[in-house]
DOMITI-181215 format. One line per field, with one value per residue (C-alpha): residue in one letter; x, y, z. Coordinates in nm, 2 decimals, decimal comma, padded with zeros to 4 digits. Layout:
BEGIN
rest <- [a:...]
east <- [X:...]
north <- [Y:...]
up <- [Z:...]
//
This chain:
BEGIN
rest <- [m:p:t:e:p:r:t:p:a:v:p:d:i:e:e:i:c:r:s:a:e:r:q:l:a:r:r:f:g:g:t:q:k:i:t:g:s:e:e:l:h:g:t:g:n:s:v:v:l:r:v:r:l:a:a:n:p:f:l:q:e:r:s:l:v:v:k:y:i:p:v:t:d:d:e:l:d:d:a:a:l:v:r:e:i:v:a:y:q:f:t:t:s:l:p:e:e:a:r:p:g:p:v:l:l:a:y:d:i:d:e:r:t:i:v:i:s:d:s:g:d:g:d:t:f:a:d:l:l:d:t:g:d:a:e:d:r:l:q:i:l:r:n:l:g:q:a:l:g:r:m:h:a:a:t:a:e:r:e:q:d:f:e:t:l:r:t:r:l:g:r:t:y:p:d:a:a:s:v:n:r:y:r:s:t:a:h:r:f:v:i:d:r:g:m:e:l:i:r:s:v:g:i:t:v:p:g:p:v:e:e:l:g:r:e:a:a:k:r:l:q:g:g:r:r:a:f:t:p:i:d:l:s:p:d:n:i:i:v:a:g:r:t:q:f:l:d:y:e:w:a:a:f:r:d:v:g:f:d:l:a:s:v:i:s:g:f:p:g:f:l:t:t:r:p:i:s:d:d:e:a:d:v:f:v:d:a:w:t:h:e:v:d:q:i:w:p:t:v:r:d:d:h:a:l:h:g:r:l:v:t:a:l:l:g:v:a:l:a:e:v:a:n:l:h:y:g:s:s:h:n:v:v:d:a:v:a:a:a:a:g:d:a:s:i:g:r:y:p:e:d:v:t:p:a:e:r:l:l:a:a:p:g:s:l:d:f:s:d:a:e:l:m:l:r:r:d:l:f:e:t:f:e:a:l:a:r:f:a:g:r:e:a:t:c:r:q:a:d:p:r:t:r:v:v:t:g:f:a:e:a:l:a:e:l:l:d:d:s:d:a:a:l:g:i:d:a:d:r:d:s:a:p:g:a:e:d:h:r:d:p:e:a:r]
east <- [-00,07:00,10:00,37:00,69:00,67:00,92:01,15:00,90:00,99:01,04:01,05:01,30:01,25:01,18:00,88:00,79:00,76:00,57:00,30:00,28:00,24:-00,03:-00,21:-00,13:-00,28:-00,62:-00,64:-00,57:-00,60:-00,32:00,01:00,21:00,62:00,81:01,15:01,41:01,33:01,63:01,49:01,47:01,35:01,09:00,92:00,93:01,02:00,83:01,05:00,98:01,10:01,09:01,06:01,02:00,64:00,77:00,52:00,19:-00,09:-00,34:-00,12:00,10:00,36:00,64:00,76:00,54:00,66:00,57:00,54:00,55:00,45:00,60:00,38:00,45:00,26:00,22:-00,14:-00,12:00,08:-00,22:-00,45:-00,19:-00,16:-00,56:-00,59:-00,27:-00,50:-00,82:-00,61:-00,49:-00,83:-00,95:-00,70:-00,63:-01,05:-01,00:-00,92:-00,59:-00,51:-00,58:-00,44:-00,20:-00,01:00,11:-00,18:-00,33:-00,22:-00,36:-00,32:-00,33:-00,40:-00,32:00,00:00,06:00,15:00,07:00,17:00,15:00,27:00,62:00,67:01,01:01,38:01,24:01,37:01,24:01,16:01,48:01,71:01,56:01,55:01,90:01,91:02,14:01,96:01,72:01,52:01,50:01,36:01,10:01,00:00,98:00,76:00,52:00,48:00,44:00,17:-00,04:00,06:-00,13:-00,42:-00,48:-00,54:-00,65:-00,99:-01,06:-01,08:-01,22:-01,67:-01,51:-01,49:-01,83:-01,60:-01,35:-01,58:-01,69:-01,41:-01,34:-01,63:-01,61:-01,29:-01,31:-01,60:-01,37:-01,05:-01,30:-00,95:-00,79:-01,07:-01,08:-00,70:-00,75:-01,02:-00,72:-00,53:-00,85:-00,85:-00,47:-00,43:-00,63:-00,46:-00,15:-00,21:-00,38:-00,11:00,12:-00,03:-00,02:00,34:00,45:00,25:00,36:00,77:00,63:00,55:00,25:00,05:-00,18:-00,57:-00,54:-00,29:-00,54:-00,88:-00,63:-00,53:-00,85:-00,98:-00,71:-00,76:-01,18:-01,09:-00,99:-01,30:-01,39:-01,30:-01,23:-01,13:-01,00:-00,78:-00,42:-00,13:-00,04:00,25:00,43:00,83:00,99:01,17:00,77:00,71:00,85:00,92:00,90:00,73:00,46:00,51:00,33:00,24:00,42:00,31:-00,05:00,02:-00,20:-00,39:-00,78:-00,94:-00,85:-00,92:-00,61:-00,46:-00,28:-00,08:00,00:00,13:00,38:00,51:00,59:00,74:01,01:00,87:00,83:00,95:01,22:01,49:01,62:01,92:01,77:01,40:01,11:01,15:00,88:00,90:00,86:00,59:00,40:00,48:00,37:00,05:-00,05:00,06:-00,19:-00,48:-00,50:-00,55:-00,88:-01,01:-01,34:-01,42:-01,33:-01,39:-01,26:-00,92:-00,89:-00,86:-00,57:-00,64:-00,93:-00,69:-00,32:-00,59:-00,65:-00,29:-00,20:-00,40:-00,32:00,04:00,00:-00,23:00,11:00,33:00,19:00,15:00,49:00,58:00,39:00,50:00,89:00,78:00,63:00,92:00,68:00,32:00,25:00,40:00,12:-00,16:-00,06:-00,09:-00,47:-00,57:-00,42:-00,62:-00,90:-00,91:-00,82:-00,57:-00,61:-00,35:-00,33:00,02:00,18:00,54:00,83:01,08:00,96:01,16:01,09:00,92:01,21:01,43:01,28:01,19:01,48:01,66:01,99:02,29:02,15:02,14:02,41:02,18:02,29:02,31:01,97:01,81:01,99:01,82:01,44:01,54:01,65:01,33:01,07:01,31:01,27:00,89:00,82:01,08:00,83:00,52:00,63:00,77:00,48:00,16:00,45:00,42:00,02:00,02:00,01:-00,25:-00,57:-00,73:-00,58:-00,71:-00,59:-00,45:-00,20:00,03:00,00:00,09:00,33:00,52:00,42:00,63:00,87:00,91:00,94:01,16:01,39:01,32:01,46:01,79:02,13:02,33:02,63:02,55:02,21:02,43:02,75:02,99:03,27:03,29:03,71:03,73:03,60:03,72:04,07:04,36:04,28:03,89:03,65:03,38:03,06:02,87:02,77:03,04:02,84:02,78:03,18]
north <- [-01,19:-00,88:-00,89:-00,67:-00,36:-00,20:00,09:00,45:00,67:01,02:01,28:01,65:01,90:02,06:01,88:01,87:02,26:02,34:02,01:02,29:02,63:02,44:02,30:02,66:02,88:02,67:02,71:03,05:03,17:03,42:03,35:03,09:03,08:02,90:03,03:02,78:02,44:02,27:01,86:01,75:01,39:01,25:00,89:00,57:00,69:01,08:01,37:01,64:01,99:02,36:02,60:02,95:03,17:03,44:03,80:03,79:03,94:03,56:03,35:03,54:03,22:03,25:02,97:02,63:02,22:02,00:01,64:01,38:01,02:00,80:00,60:00,22:-00,11:-00,14:-00,01:00,11:00,34:00,54:00,48:00,60:00,93:00,95:00,88:01,22:01,46:01,36:01,40:01,76:01,93:01,81:01,95:02,27:02,30:02,32:02,66:02,73:02,79:02,38:02,32:01,99:02,06:02,26:02,43:02,23:02,47:02,25:01,88:01,69:01,29:01,22:01,47:01,25:01,65:01,76:02,12:02,23:02,50:02,53:02,42:02,57:02,52:02,44:02,12:01,75:01,61:01,36:01,62:01,78:01,42:01,34:01,69:01,51:01,82:01,60:01,96:02,07:01,75:01,76:02,04:01,85:01,60:01,92:02,08:01,76:01,67:01,97:02,00:01,60:01,73:02,05:01,83:01,59:01,83:02,00:01,68:01,47:01,57:01,57:01,21:01,21:01,57:01,31:01,05:01,30:01,39:01,06:00,93:01,18:01,18:00,75:00,78:00,93:00,67:00,37:00,09:00,36:00,37:-00,07:-00,01:00,20:-00,07:-00,28:-00,01:00,09:-00,27:-00,27:-00,15:-00,43:-00,69:-00,64:-00,67:-00,96:-01,09:-01,00:-01,20:-01,56:-01,46:-01,47:-01,80:-01,94:-01,91:-02,12:-01,87:-01,88:-01,58:-01,50:-01,47:-01,17:-01,02:-01,23:-00,99:-00,67:-00,77:-00,78:-00,53:-00,22:-00,46:-00,31:00,03:00,09:00,15:00,37:00,47:00,85:00,87:01,16:01,26:01,15:01,09:00,76:00,76:00,92:00,90:01,17:01,27:01,32:01,63:01,92:02,28:02,54:02,82:02,59:02,17:02,03:01,70:01,58:01,30:01,20:00,87:00,59:00,89:00,79:00,86:00,59:00,55:00,87:00,65:00,49:00,83:00,90:00,56:00,48:00,83:00,67:00,36:00,57:00,57:00,23:00,19:00,44:00,41:00,75:00,78:00,78:00,56:00,80:00,83:00,79:01,13:01,27:01,02:01,21:01,57:01,44:01,33:01,57:01,82:01,68:01,59:02,00:02,02:01,80:01,69:01,97:01,70:01,44:01,47:01,18:01,22:01,38:01,04:00,93:00,56:00,50:00,66:00,42:00,19:00,30:00,36:00,03:-00,09:00,07:-00,04:-00,33:-00,29:-00,11:-00,33:-00,69:-00,48:-00,40:-00,79:-00,78:-00,49:-00,59:-00,92:-00,77:-00,52:-00,29:-00,11:-00,25:-00,59:-00,52:-00,46:-00,67:-00,94:-00,79:-00,89:-01,18:-01,32:-01,12:-01,39:-01,07:-01,23:-00,93:-00,73:-00,96:-01,23:-01,34:-01,13:-01,34:-01,01:-01,14:-01,10:-01,52:-01,50:-01,68:-01,55:-01,17:-01,34:-01,62:-01,60:-01,38:-01,48:-01,82:-01,77:-01,49:-01,25:-00,97:-00,64:-00,55:-00,83:-00,69:-00,35:-00,53:-00,71:-00,34:-00,13:-00,46:-00,48:-00,09:-00,11:-00,38:-00,30:00,07:-00,15:-00,31:-00,01:00,21:-00,10:-00,11:00,15:00,07:-00,28:-00,34:-00,10:-00,16:00,03:-00,09:-00,33:-00,72:-00,79:-00,50:-00,71:-00,96:-00,72:-00,67:-00,98:-01,06:-00,75:-00,83:-01,16:-00,98:-00,73:-01,00:-01,28:-00,94:-00,79:-00,87:-00,59:-00,75:-00,72:-00,97:-01,21:-01,20:-01,08:-00,85:-00,57:-00,48:-00,80:-00,82:-00,56:-00,59:-00,85:-01,23:-01,19:-01,40:-01,27:-01,41:-01,13:-01,15:-01,09:-00,89:-00,62:-00,59]
up <- [-01,38:-01,46:-01,64:-01,60:-01,52:-01,73:-01,64:-01,60:-01,97:-01,79:-01,98:-01,97:-01,73:-02,00:-02,10:-01,72:-01,67:-02,00:-01,86:-01,57:-01,68:-01,92:-01,59:-01,42:-01,72:-01,75:-01,40:-01,36:-01,63:-01,88:-01,95:-01,66:-01,72:-01,50:-01,52:-01,33:-01,17:-00,95:-00,83:-00,50:-00,36:-00,45:-00,32:-00,64:-00,97:-00,92:-01,07:-00,80:-00,89:-00,73:-00,97:-01,03:-01,20:-01,34:-01,19:-01,34:-01,27:-01,21:-00,97:-00,67:-00,60:-00,75:-00,57:-00,65:-00,64:-00,96:-00,93:-01,20:-01,22:-01,45:-01,70:-01,55:-01,62:-01,28:-01,20:-00,85:-00,94:-01,15:-00,86:-00,60:-00,83:-00,83:-00,45:-00,38:-00,56:-00,38:-00,08:-00,17:-00,28:00,06:00,26:00,05:00,09:00,42:00,64:00,61:00,99:00,96:00,75:00,72:00,38:00,03:-00,16:-00,46:-00,73:-01,01:-01,16:-01,48:-01,42:-01,80:-01,77:-01,45:-01,35:-01,01:-00,86:-00,50:-00,29:-00,15:00,18:00,20:00,31:00,59:00,76:00,77:01,19:01,00:01,06:01,34:01,57:01,55:01,77:02,11:02,36:02,53:02,59:02,19:02,12:02,34:02,17:01,89:01,96:02,13:01,85:01,65:01,85:01,78:01,50:01,41:01,67:01,47:01,17:01,34:01,50:01,17:00,94:01,21:01,08:00,70:00,63:00,38:00,17:00,18:00,04:-00,17:-00,36:-00,38:-00,55:-00,77:-00,94:-00,94:-01,16:-01,40:-01,35:-01,28:-01,26:-01,03:-00,73:-00,81:-00,69:-00,44:-00,28:-00,16:-00,06:00,15:00,37:00,41:00,68:00,84:00,61:00,77:01,14:01,08:00,83:01,09:01,39:01,10:01,06:01,44:01,43:01,17:01,30:01,64:01,86:02,11:02,09:02,38:02,38:02,48:02,27:01,97:02,13:02,13:01,78:01,72:01,82:01,72:01,31:01,38:01,51:01,13:01,05:01,39:01,64:01,69:01,32:01,11:00,81:00,84:00,58:00,74:00,61:00,91:00,87:00,96:00,59:00,46:00,81:00,79:00,93:00,79:01,03:01,11:01,11:00,75:00,65:00,27:00,05:00,06:-00,16:00,13:00,30:00,47:00,73:01,03:01,40:01,54:01,78:01,50:01,46:01,76:01,76:01,48:01,67:01,98:01,88:01,67:01,37:01,25:00,88:00,96:01,15:01,41:01,56:01,90:01,99:02,16:02,49:02,77:02,87:02,48:02,42:02,70:02,59:02,25:02,35:02,63:02,35:02,06:02,39:02,48:02,11:02,03:02,35:02,33:02,00:02,18:02,53:02,70:02,62:02,96:03,10:03,13:03,19:02,87:02,65:02,80:02,68:02,30:02,27:02,40:02,13:01,88:01,87:01,90:01,59:01,44:01,58:01,42:01,07:01,10:01,10:00,80:00,57:00,62:00,58:00,18:00,21:00,03:00,00:-00,39:-00,27:00,02:-00,18:-00,50:-00,21:-00,03:-00,41:-00,41:-00,11:-00,28:-00,55:-00,79:-01,10:-01,28:-01,03:-00,70:-00,72:-00,41:-00,39:-00,52:-00,28:00,04:00,33:00,49:00,89:00,91:00,88:01,07:01,31:01,41:01,70:01,75:01,65:01,49:01,14:00,95:00,85:00,55:00,63:00,48:00,73:01,04:01,00:00,93:01,29:01,41:01,30:01,42:01,79:01,87:01,76:02,00:02,24:02,23:02,28:02,62:02,76:02,70:02,78:03,10:03,19:03,36:03,32:03,74:03,74:03,91:03,69:03,31:03,12:03,31:02,88:02,94:03,16:02,85:02,65:02,78:02,84:02,49:02,34:02,58:02,46:02,04:02,17:02,29:01,99:01,80:01,98:01,82:01,97:02,08:02,48:02,34:02,21:02,50:02,29:02,55:02,26:02,36:02,28:01,98:01,82:01,99:01,72:01,68:01,82:01,64:01,49:01,57:01,34:01,01:00,75:00,54:00,89:00,96]
//
């Protein structure tokens, strides 16, 4: 049983910069001198710095990004560091026009530091999607489809290269490799677990939905596979001259349909200002198709592609139920290890959101603000699945299971709709002086 993680000890900025200087000198030669730094937003406990490098004949870059991952008692942090380095090694080996993100310049696992090229001060997709202009949003989604397509097309036949790098570094850091095998199976685990959680609260899962759920989980190990950062959150996608993808801690090869489904469903786990509309989804998928139809000609079959995306969307929705139940990727991997009987790192997390609250009827409980946000995220995911599946549910060429998925998703969306309209609350009357507020007191 793992001990309670301690608060990580983080060195000061000067020490992190000195470590980066040593790594750059070993990699490129000469004397490398960082002349200034600014702290950027990092994930988890990581420290991310943009640094300025003094002119020297060995390295032309003058602005770099340094990422430091503190030492903790959590084996998952070590595994994430190793996996991220493997991903950067792989993407750096790609031709420049196909490279999906920054270039790896130097690293030292023992010193917990990665040095990469600077993507610049562009806008994140989180910022860009805030726009209320319909034409701007269409162009944003078109650009994202093109960028994803280029990444998928460039990496579709290079999975063995990625695995070779992962195996090589895994020999040096076997403990991290052991943990990463649970990370690799976590995506299938959460699809299966999401189905179990829905059933556990008495919701009937129709047979066709179960079949497609199993098919979605199976496709994670097959299908049209290409490299993906996995985490396609809009704040990990930046537009600075071109679209780039950041944060490779979960990077892997998987069926590309799940990347498309993550966007069509409105980026599960990230509450955007407005869900992705049907028109925006069409523009996004068309742009992606144009980039990959030379290597996967069958994507030109609209009906077949729609069916594959419905399956992936169902997988994403089921996975989101489990992900929000567990609360974090670390908790998910803990649960995977526990299910595998590995007591050295695995335990069932205690700080979970019970399925009985996550999937309760609207207005039946006093939900906290946090719970309302989780339920809204799930609502948007299932509502997107219902809309997308329903577009061909009555088409003669559509898989007959699509209609069942549409009804199932509509029922789940209705169950998760905590809006005033769904609760039968008149917004004007509710805001009047003396009106009784039936919602959670903490949400007022």
